[in-house]
N, C-alpha and C positions, 0 to 999 in steps of 0.2 A: 880294617877291619872293618864291617859296614852293619852299623844297628837299623832296621824298618821301623819304621814307628810310625803308629795308624792311630787316629785319632779322628775327631766331629768339629770342625770350625765352620762355624756360619750355616748349621745345618746342610755343611757338604760333608765327604770323607776325607779327612789328607792323608795321604799315604807319604812319608818323608825317608829318602834312603840317607842316611849321615852317615860322610866319611870320617870319624874322629868328630871335631865339634863343627861341621860345617856341612849344611846339607847340599848332598850333591844332586838330589835330582827331590822333583816338589809333584804331587799328582792331586788333583779334585776332582772329586766325582760327583754327580748326586746320583743318591740312591737308587737304583733299578733303573736307571734311563738311557747308560748306552747300551749301543746297540754292537758296538764294536768284537767281532768276534760267532755272533750271532750269527746261524743257518736258517733260511725260513725258505720256502716254496714262495717264490713270488710270479707274477703275473705282466708279461709284456704289454706294456701300454702302447709303446709307439717308437720304434725304428729311426733314427734319424743318419740318414746314409751320408751325408756331406759332414758329418763328424765321426762316421764309424762307430756307432754308438747305440745304446738301447736304454731306454728309462722304464725300469722297476716298480711294479707297486709291490712293497714289501708288506700292505694291509693296513689298514687304515688312518690310508690314504698318504704313504711314507712311502717319498719316491727316492730311487737310488739310479747312479749311474752304473752303466755295463757296458764297457769298451767291446767291442764285437773285432779289434784288433788285437787286444789281448786273450780274447777269447773264442778261437779258432773250434771247438769242441763244448757244447752244451750239456748239461743233464737233465733231458726232457725227465719229467714224469709219470709219461705216458709209456717209456721207454724205446721211445719212437730214436732212428737213428741220429748220434749225437753230431753229423758230419752236416746234415741238411740248412740250409739257411732258416734264423731265428725268425718268426713271425710274430705279429701280434695277436694277443689272445694266448701264447702260448705261456704254459705253467713250467719252470726251470727253479732247481736248487740252486741258489746263490749265498752264499756267503759275504758277512761286513769286513771288506779288508780295511777301509780307512773310516775314520767319524766323518762326520757334518761339519764344515769348518766354514763357518761364513755365511755366507747367501749357496754354499754350493751343497749339493746331497751329499748324501755318503757315497762311495763308491764300492762296488760288489763283484764276485767277481764268481766263477765256477768252477775256479779248482779250490776243490775244498781240502781242508789242513784242518789237522787234530794235533795240536801242540801237547807234550810232556815234557818234564823236567830234563831228560836227555835226548828228546828226538820229535822228529816232526812228522808224521805222517798225513804225503799227500796223494791229490789225486788231480790227473790234466798235467801231472811234470813227472813221469817215471824214471825218476834219476836216482843214485844213492849218492848225496853229496855231504861235505863236512866244514863245520864252521873252519872257518881260513884263522880263527885264533888257536886250534888244535896243533899244538907244536909236537907232540910224543907220537914221533912216526911208525915205531912199532908197535905201538898199539893200536892207531890209526889206521897201520896195515891189515892188526889181525881181526879189527872190526872189520876192515871191508871185505875180508874171504869172508866174515861170516855173515855177516848183512845180504852180502848178497847173493845169497841163494835163499833171502826171506822178501827180495823184492820181486813183483812180476810188471807187466806190462801195462796195469793200470794204477798199482800204486807206488809214488815215490819216497824214498826216505833222506831227511835231514839230519845229520847227527850234530845237536847243538855243544856250544861249548863246556858246557857242564857235565858232561859224559867223559870227557878226557883223562882216562887210567881208573874208569869206572868198570868192574868185572863185568865181562859182554853180558852174561847170564840175566846183568839185571838191565841192561838195554834192551833185549830181548822181550825178558818181563813186559818192560814197560811198552814194547813196540807189539806185544799179543795183546794188552789190556787197548791200545789206541783201535786197533784192527777190529776187536771187538765192538769198540762205540760206533767206528762206520758200518761195520755189517748193520746195526741196530738200527742205528739213522734212516741207511738205504732200504729195509724193510719197512719202513713206515712209508715211502714215498708212495707209493703206487697208489694208497686209498686216502691220502690226506690233500684238503683243497689249499687252492692258493691264500697266500696271508697266514699258512701255518708257520709258528719258531716251532719248527722240528728240533733246535740243541741252542741252551742259553749259556751265552761263555759266562767264566766266573767274571765276579769284581775286578777293578785294576790292582788292589790291595795284594788278591789271591796272585795274579799275574806276576806281580812282584815278589811275590816268596816265590812262584817256581824259576822264576826269569834271573833270578839276582846270582850270581856265581856262588858254588857252591861252597869255597874254599874261602871266600871273603865276607861270609854273613855268621857275625858273631850272634845276633842278638836280633827277636822280634816281639814288640813290645807294645800293646795299645791297654788302653783304659778305660775302653768301651764292653761291656761283660758280651753282650750278643755276637760281637766283633772277634773277640777273645776264644767262643766256643766255635764257631766259622773256621775261625784258624786251625783249632785242633784239629775239628773234622775233615778238614785238608791233609792236613800232614800226618794224621794217622792211616789215610788211607794211601797217601802220593808221596810222600815224604818221610815216615814213618825215623827214620836215623836222622831228624832235624826238631821232634817235635820237644827235645830237652832245650830248644832254644826259645821258645815261645813263652811270655812272661803278661801276667798281667798288674798291670802298676795301679795301686793303690795308696795315695798319698792327701790326705784333707788338706794339707798346710801347702802342698808346692805341688801344682798342675805337671800334666805332662808337656803340655804346650808350654809352660814357661821353665821348665828344667830342663829343654832343648831349644827354646829361644827360637818356635815354630813362627811367633808372629813378626819376631824381627827378619827369620829366612825369607821370608814370602815378602816381608816391606823390600828388603833387598834384591830380590829374584825378580821384582817389578819394576824399577829404579833406573829409571833411564839413564846415570852416570853410575860407572863401576869404577871405584878407586883400585888404582894399583899399588903396591909395597914401595915401590919405587918413587912414587909421587906422581907418575904418569896414573892416566885416568881413559877410562873407555867410553864411548857414546851409542849406545844401545838403541838404534830405530826401527820398529816393524812397521812395515808399509802392508799395502795391498797385496803389493805385487812380490816384495822379496823385504830381507832385512839387512838394512846396512850400518854396517860399526863403523867407529871412527877410532883411530888411535892417535891420545893426544902425550906430549911431553910433559905436560901442569906442572904441579912444581917442582920437580927433580933438579936436583941442580949438583951433582954430580961432577968430580974433577978431572975425570977422563973428555979425549978429545970428543969432537960433536959426534962423527960417525961411529965410536965404542959406545955413547951413551945412547946415539938413535937403536943401536943391535941393543944394548942391554934391555932399553923398555920395548920393543920391538917383540922381542923373545917372551920375556915376561907376560905381555899380551898375548903372547900365540897361546899359551899354557892357559889362562885365565878365560882366553874366548871359547875352546873347547869344551872348559867348564859350564862355562853360561848358557852353549849353545842345550847340554841337556840337561841345566839345572831349570832354564827358563823354557825348555820342548820346542825351541824354534828350529824350523824346517822348512822345506823347498830352497829358493834360492838363497844365499846368503853371500854379501859382497862386503869384503871389509878392506880397508884403507888404512894402511900400516903407515907409519911415520916414512919418509923415503929413505932409498938407501942406494947408494952410489955402488959400493963395494957388490959385486957378482957371487962372491963368495956368502958374506953374508946374506944376500937374497938367498943362496940355496941352503943355506942353516937356516934361518926362520922356514922355509915349505918343509923343509925335513923335519924342523921342531912341530909344527901344524900338523903335519900328517901323520904323525906316531900319538900326536897326544889324541885328534880322533880317532886314529883307529881304536882305542879304549871304550868309545861311545858303544854300548849294547844295541842304539841303532844307526843304522848304515849311513854313515858319513863320508864324504868323497872330496878333496881339497883339489878342485880341475887345474889351474894357473893361477899366474900372475901375469894380468892383462898388460897390454906394453903401456898404460895409465899407470900401472904401478900398484890397481885392485888387484885384489887374490879374491877370486869365486871358490866357491865352497856349496855344498849340496847337500840336502840330509832329509832321508825320505820320511813324506807325513805317514803319521799315525794314529796319533791321537791330536785335540787341539791345543795349541801353544797356553801355557799358565796362563796369559792374559786374559784367555777368551774365556778359559775353566773360571776363571775369577767372575769376570761380567757377568756369565751365566750364572752364577750361584747369588750374585746381587740383584739380576733380575727380579728370580722367586723370591726375596724375601717381603 
């Protein structure tokens, strides 16, 4: 069972997903500064044909990257044909799909989406899809039959993992709310000017409540009164069945941070070296282009054969690496240098275990392959900044 702990740390809001006594995910955000998920009317400033992209001004000088390869149709504010080529000066509706990372501008898309607890309503992708983690075949078949009638040529529906086994009536109710939200937003488009914020996404701690698997969430705890009120307001409207899980923590003798050792969890999540129970360790090195993880035997002094020793350390490392990717929010290309194994069966066992552990990550994570040099390639979708950058940003504002 998981607990979501929300508190303030060094002028930022910390959201910690605790799995037992261990932090499984940490996220720091400056209050009211993230634009991830926001929907704007943006003005196309220029088009770079050589990289098939456009740069869009979201207002206030905030530029964003808009891929012309991924966005074949555009949501023009003047109801112009969405199939015509994009031109500088055009006003289009866009949504921020990736936060700015380092020197890179945020990424925006013309495929607008509204996310609920059970489903996502999308434009530009008129299909009906289901989370790959939904395993109840009979429920999925029933839901597909009913939801097929709700889909049209303009809007698509993605059913999230949290929807599994939920009465389809609940799913339809939420879908209706998301459609109303979309209709109200589009009704504003024709009379709003460029730079207008049409929709502000909820803060990340609210998104954590929405996205945490329903059956795994035990409690939501905060020691900040304003955050507690915001959580209650959200739950009353969107997740009334979880309202009883919210708790306001008050103890003058022991702070919430100390109760859950959040300072230590943050320190460990930023450390270069991660020790394994076997005595082996990981070295995690984020670079500009990719993240490199090295597995070392360290202090391990087992009595088994060399190959069996290597197998044991590598398998333990695979489980820990999947946890560290989520904890540190590492994304992009990840190269893992496991200890060399001669046995092909051991290699396959390692790759299968790593893939199984990575499949549990809510963020799309793919184990690609093992190269001829024995390096394992993994990719993890970029959405929010990695934890180390969230910390650095907070430090600069002190």
